[in-house]
N, C-alpha and C positions, 0 to 999 in steps of 0.2 A: 202724775198730776193734772189733771186738766190745765189747757197755756190760753192764752189770750188769741193763740192761733187757729184752737180746735172749740171751733163754736159748739157751743151746746144747744140743742135743737127745740127745748124746752119751749112751747110756745107760754105765755103770760094767758091767764084764765082771769079774767073779773072776777073778783068776788064783792064788789062794792053794792052797795043798796044804791037805788036811783038816786037819793037825798045824796049821798057821796057823790056819789059821781058829777054831781051838779056842782058842791059843792066844790070839786077838784079841779072844776072846769072855770069856774068863777076867781077862786084864790090861787089856783098852781098854773093857770094854763093847760090844763090837758083837758083834750080833744080825745075823744075815743076813737073815732075816725080819722085821727094822725097818729093816734098812743105808737103803733108799731113802726112806723117813719123814725118817728123821734128816737125808739129806742136802735131801729138800727144806726142811726145817725148819732148817737154815741159810741155804739160800738165799734164800728168805724173808726172813729178817732182815738179809740185806744188800741185798734188793731194796729195804730202807727207807732205803736211804743212798745215794742218786743221786748224791752227790759219789764213790765207790767204782766203780771202772771194773777190776774184773778176768775171770777165766774163772770160768763158770758152770757148767762142765763136773762131772759128775759126781766122777771120778776126781780132779778137782784139790780142789773143798770135802772129800772124805773126809781127803785127806792132814791138813787141820787138826783134822776131828775124831777122829783115831787117836792126834794128839796131843795133844790135851786128852781122852782118853777120855769120844771121845762127851756132852758138856755142852756142849749147845749155847753157853751165852751162853759161857765161857773157847774154846771155838773160835774164836766169832767177834770176841771180846776180840784172840786172838791173829792171826785176819785184819789187824785192823785196827793194831794194833801193824805189823803185816810191810810195811804199807803206810805207814803214818806213820812209822816207821824207813827207808824208802827216800824217804820226801817230805822230809823233813828238813832241812834249807840246811846244818846243820854236817856231814850224810851226803852232801852232795850227790856232790861226788867220789869217793867212792865206789860209786856206782853209773852214774857216769857209761860210754860205751863198756863197758857190761856183758856182752863177748862174748868165746867163747874164744880166737880169734884174737888181742884183744887182748893177751890174757894168754898168749901159747904161748912165751916168753921166759921164765917163771917155770915153767911144764909142764917146758921142754926141761933146765932146770936141773937139773929132778930136787928141787926145794926143796918140791914138796908132790903129791901123785898117791895113787892108790887100788889096793890088792893085788887083782888077780884072779880070786880065792878069800876065800870069808867065814870067819871062826873058826868054834869048836865051837858056838856058840850060833848060830849063822848069818846075824852080825851082819857088813855090810864094816867091811871093814880100812880107813882111811885114812892116810897117812905123812905126817909132814910134818917137815922137816930141813932147819932153816934156818943150817945151817951151812954149806950152799951158795949163800945169798942173798949174794949182794954187794949192800952198800949202796950201791954207787959209781957200780952201773948203773942200779938203780931203789929208788922208795919202795916202803914196808911195805905203802901201799894196793895196790899189784899182785900182793900175796900175797891179801891180804884178799881183792879179786877172784876169784884163784883158787879159794880155800875156797871162795866165798860158789860159785861157775860148780861147784864140783862137785858142795856140794851138792845144790845146786838140781837137779843131774840126777842123784844117790844118791834121795832122795829120789821120785821117778819111782817106785821100783822100791814093790811093793808090799810087797815081802818085808823090803823098809829099814826103811819104818814101820812093821813090826809088831815086830821085831828092834829096830831101832835102828843105830846104827853105834859101832864105837871108833875112838881114835886113837891110833896107833905113834908118836911123837914122839923121833924118833934125834936127839940134839944133839952126837955128833960134830962138832968141827973149829967150833961155836958159839962165839965170843969177843967182845972189846969190843967190833969192828967192828959187828956185830948189835947188840947187847945196850945199848949206848948210848942208838941211835935208838927203844929202848923205853918210852915216855914212861909215867907213873900213869895221864893223862886221858886217853893215847892206850889203853892197855891197859883202862879201865875203859870205854871206847866200842865195841874193838874188840869184848872178849867180850860186853858184853851186846847187841851185836848180833846174835851168833849163837848167842850160850845163850839169849835174851829171845825173841828175834823170830821164828824159824824154827820149821818146823813138823818136826821131826827129834827123836827118841830120843838121847840123847848117855848113853853105856852104858858107858866107858869112858874112860882117859886112861891109858896105856903108856908112861914115860918108860927112853930107854937112852943108854949113854954122856952121863951128865951133867957137866958141867964146874964147878968152883969156881964159875965165873961166871955159873953156873944159880941158884946163892943168892940171889943181886940179883934176877935177873928174878923168880923163883918169888916171890917177897919183894913185888914188881909187882904181882901179878897174882892172889895169893892172897885182899885181898880182896874182891876182884871176885867170886869163885864161888862161887856156891852150896856149900850143906853138903853138897845129894844129888852136885856134883859131884866136892867133896872127897871122898870117902868110895868114890871111886871112883878113883881116884888110883893107880897103883901105880909106886914108883921102884924100876929094876933094876938101874939101873949097864952092867957088862959082864956080868951075867948071865945071859946070854941063854937058856940051856934053861927059867928061869922062862916066858919067852912061849912056852913048846910046852904050856903048860898053856889055855892060852887058843887057843891057833891048832896046825893039826895040824902038825907037823915037816914033812911033804910039799907043805906050800903056802907055810912060812916060806922067806924069801930066805936062802941062805948066810952072809952077811954077821950075821943073827941068830942062827944056830945051827940054819938047817932044811938041809932038801934040796934045794930050791925053787933055780933057778938066781938071780944077784943081783937084785934090786928094778931094774926098767924101766917107765919111766912112759910108752912109745912105746904100747903097746894105749889107755889110758886118754886120752894125746893126742888118739889120733885117733879117740876117740870122741866127743869132748867136739867138736871141730873138726868132725866128721858134723850137727855141731846146730846151729849158725851159724844158720841162718836161724829158729831154736823160739826161740835168746835175742834175735834182733832181735826177734821177735812179741811175745817177753814183756816186752818195753821199753816197746810202747805201753799196757799195763798201771798202773792206779792211782790214787793222788786226784789228781781233778781242778781240784780248790783246796784252798785252805788249810781245816783245820777246829781246832776248838779241841783243845785240850790238854786232857786230865782234871786238877781239880783236887786242889792238893796242896801239902799244909804245909811243903815242904821251903824251909830257909831256905839255903843253900847254892846255889853256881851252879847257873847252869841245866842244863849239861854232870851233876852230882850229881842233882840234882831230875829229869831225863829215866833216868837211870842207876839209884835207887832206883824212879821206879814200875813199874818192865819185872821186879819181881822176885816175879814167881807164878807159874810155868811147873811143869810136871811132865814127869818124862822117865823 
């Protein structure tokens, strides 16, 4: 396994369009002429943490810099949060067997997936359909793993690093059998892991087909969502025509008022399964020993403290 002391000499090759280079500079403080210097500055910070064994190539470190608008300290803190999250004993089961083949049943059921085309602002579109989840067949942990794997693959794309992603959550057929599994502490934990410890810009959530029971679910998850995310939430019900404001009709699946074929997850599933070896290799990285957690004045339980200490991300 490569370590943080074994520098990957793979140099970054920019794949961004001229338009995205300008956008990255305006929104993320990324200056092409300073990029190499910035990456090395972050790398130097990582080298001072011998317990942190992660990829050190330019492209990998760049995703964390972009997520934190090229603030070295905050990018480094995000890296530490990300790998502390994965090493935490409470999360151990979530990150075991983190391979596409291990969540193929979730992908095949169409619970989660990715549209083949981007929205009007160049953002990738994830699809989440909890009504297709049968809780009697597998746990919500598998859904988390499937989403985490999809996000991990998406964040490799430079365009996604700059433009971010949006989520289209179709709640059709979501009922009590799914809702009763979504406990408050579990909600806090799962939302915190993705919202606060992942190098992705989450730019919007679009709910459709919300059932009455969703009021209960949203009441559970709302307290754990940052105001920046709450401001980007849209409730559409069955007014699919509103989605065309964000996604071109020609790319919007027919079940959501578009002219594209019904949503199929087959292409995205094939994409992930073809990357099995990459995820196996990725599982070798992380923290090689326990490290002290940040000081906190939280008086709540450990989970509350952990969630509270992760509330300083920009997207």
